[in-house]
C-alpha positions in Angstrom: -3.4 211.9 -78.6 -7.1 212.2 -77.9 -8.4 211.2 -74.6 -11.7 209.3 -74.6 -14.4 210.9 -72.6 -17.3 208.8 -71.5 -20.5 209.8 -73.3 -22.7 211.8 -70.9 -26.4 212.1 -71.6 -28.0 215.3 -70.4 -30.6 214.6 -67.8 -34.2 215.4 -68.7 -36.6 217.0 -66.4 -38.8 214.4 -64.7 -42.4 214.2 -66.0 -43.9 211.3 -64.1 -47.3 211.4 -65.7 -45.8 211.3 -69.1 -42.8 209.1 -68.6 -44.5 206.2 -66.8 -47.3 205.4 -69.1 -45.4 206.3 -72.3 -42.5 204.1 -71.3 -44.7 201.2 -70.4 -46.6 201.5 -73.7 -43.4 201.9 -75.7 -41.9 198.8 -74.1 -45.1 196.8 -74.5 -45.4 197.9 -78.1 -41.8 196.9 -78.7 -42.5 193.5 -77.2 -45.5 193.1 -79.5 -43.4 194.0 -82.5 -40.6 191.6 -81.5 -43.2 188.9 -80.9 -44.7 189.6 -84.3 -41.3 189.3 -86.0 -40.5 186.2 -84.1 -43.9 184.7 -84.9 -43.5 185.3 -88.6 -40.2 183.5 -88.5 -41.6 180.5 -86.5 -45.2 180.4 -87.8 -46.8 179.8 -84.4 -46.2 182.2 -81.6 -46.2 181.4 -77.9 -49.4 183.2 -77.4 -50.2 181.8 -74.0 -46.8 182.6 -72.6 -46.9 186.1 -74.0 -50.4 186.8 -72.7 -49.4 185.5 -69.2 -46.5 187.8 -69.2 -48.6 190.8 -70.1 -51.1 189.9 -67.3 -48.4 189.3 -64.7 -47.1 192.8 -65.4 -50.6 194.4 -65.2 -50.7 195.3 -68.9 -54.4 194.5 -69.2 -55.2 196.9 -71.9 -52.4 195.6 -74.0 -53.4 192.1 -73.3 -56.9 192.8 -74.6 -55.6 194.5 -77.7 -53.3 191.5 -78.3 -56.2 189.1 -78.0 -58.3 191.2 -80.3 -55.7 191.2 -83.0 -54.4 187.7 -82.6 -56.9 185.9 -84.8 -56.1 188.1 -87.8 -52.4 187.2 -87.7 -52.9 183.4 -88.1 -49.9 182.8 -85.8 -51.7 181.2 -82.9 -52.9 177.6 -82.7 -56.6 177.1 -83.5 -57.2 175.9 -79.9 -55.9 179.1 -78.5 -58.0 181.2 -81.0 -61.1 179.3 -79.9 -60.3 180.1 -76.3 -60.0 183.9 -76.9 -63.4 184.8 -75.4 -62.5 182.9 -72.2 -59.1 184.7 -72.0 -60.7 188.1 -72.7 -63.1 187.5 -69.8 -60.3 186.5 -67.6 -58.2 189.6 -68.4 -61.3 191.8 -67.8 -61.9 190.3 -64.4 -58.2 190.8 -63.4 -58.4 194.4 -64.7 -61.7 195.0 -62.9 -60.1 194.0 -59.6 -57.5 196.8 -60.1 -60.0 199.6 -60.9 -60.6 202.3 -58.3 -64.1 203.4 -59.2 -67.1 201.2 -58.6 -68.7 202.1 -61.9 -65.6 201.1 -63.9 -65.3 197.8 -62.0 -69.0 197.0 -62.7 -68.6 197.8 -66.4 -65.6 195.6 -66.7 -67.3 192.8 -64.8 -70.3 193.1 -67.2 -68.0 192.8 -70.2 -66.3 189.8 -68.6 -69.6 188.1 -68.0 -70.6 188.6 -71.6 -67.3 187.2 -72.8 -67.5 184.1 -70.6 -71.2 183.6 -71.7 -70.1 183.8 -75.4 -67.3 181.3 -74.7 -69.6 178.8 -73.0 -72.2 179.2 -75.8 -69.6 178.4 -78.5 -67.2 176.1 -76.6 -69.5 174.2 -74.2 -67.3 171.1 -74.2 -63.9 172.9 -74.0 -61.5 171.9 -71.3 -61.8 175.6 -70.2 -65.6 175.4 -69.8 -65.5 174.5 -66.0 -63.0 177.4 -65.4 -65.3 179.8 -67.3 -68.2 178.7 -65.1 -65.9 179.3 -62.0 -65.0 182.7 -63.3 -68.7 183.5 -63.6 -69.0 182.6 -60.0 -66.1 184.9 -59.1 -67.9 187.7 -60.9 -71.1 187.1 -58.9 -69.0 187.2 -55.7 -67.2 190.4 -56.7 -70.6 192.0 -57.5 -71.8 191.1 -54.0 -68.7 192.8 -52.6 -69.4 195.9 -54.6 -73.0 196.1 -53.4 -71.7 195.8 -49.8 -69.2 198.6 -50.4 -71.9 200.8 -51.9 -74.1 200.1 -48.8 -71.4 201.3 -46.4 
């Protein structure tokens, strides 16, 4: 009679620089794949919920990639697709606030401003237009903070 021995995985040496970012990217890519499969089965994906989840976890780069590719899939509602420039700007502002270097923050705020400006040019009467104007105000305030930080 054979005795069952629990499966034991050999431990790998820790490589923090590699394991953290690779695991996050792998999990996020898996989530995108699962969402893509689910979307093809249901025709319209829960884009807003998925985007919110990416943002809440700090996956800003993946959120931007998701928004960039979403119109090509045809799985989001037309209203959501029309709001993509607003959402890109919002993700860029959130990401800018997490940056450590002033130049990177400024670059991301510049990109966010362009995205909000494009949104307001195309979607002037959108329900998100007041929020876009508010985010432009937030960008102005953050730029003032950066100038004060540079002066110190």
